[in-house]
C-alpha positions in Angstrom: 102.9 90.1 72.5 102.7 92.9 75.5 100.2 95.4 76.3 100.9 98.7 75.0 101.0 101.1 78.5 99.9 104.4 78.6 102.5 106.7 80.2 100.5 108.5 83.4 102.1 111.4 83.4 101.1 112.6 80.0 97.3 110.8 80.8 96.9 113.6 83.3 98.0 116.3 81.5 96.3 115.8 78.1 92.9 114.8 76.6 91.3 113.7 74.1 89.1 115.6 71.9 87.0 115.5 68.2 90.1 117.7 66.8 93.0 116.2 68.7 94.4 116.8 72.6 93.3 119.1 74.7 95.7 121.0 77.4 96.4 123.5 80.5 97.7 126.3 80.1 101.0 127.1 82.3 101.7 129.9 84.7 98.2 129.1 87.1 100.1 127.7 89.4 102.2 130.2 92.1 103.0 134.0 92.0 99.7 134.6 91.3 99.5 138.0 93.1 101.8 140.2 90.8 98.9 138.9 87.8 96.3 140.9 87.0 93.0 139.2 87.3 92.2 139.2 83.7 95.5 137.2 82.9 94.7 134.3 85.4 91.0 134.3 84.3 92.4 134.0 80.8 94.6 131.3 81.8 91.4 128.8 83.3 90.9 128.1 79.9 92.1 124.7 78.1 93.7 125.3 74.9 94.9 122.3 72.0 97.9 120.6 71.9 99.7 122.5 68.9 100.0 119.8 65.4 103.1 119.7 65.3 103.4 118.0 68.8 100.4 115.4 68.3 102.4 113.2 67.0 104.3 112.8 70.0 101.3 112.9 72.3 99.8 109.7 70.4 102.9 107.9 71.2 102.5 109.0 74.7 99.0 107.6 74.8 98.1 104.5 72.7 94.7 104.2 74.1 93.5 107.4 73.7 
C-alpha cells in the first residue's frame, strides 16, 4: 500500500494547532504604502482556518 503524501503547498501555508489549523492572512505582500500601519500590524497575526474548511485541509495534510 502506498504511503499518504502531504501536499507541500498546504504544509507551507497551514500549521496544526490544538483547536484546528492556523493560517496567515492575505493582503500583506505588496502595495503596502497605501495601507495604514494599524491594518498592516493587524494582518501580522495568524488566524484559525474556518471550521467549514477544516476537513479539506485534513485531506491535504494527512500526517498533521
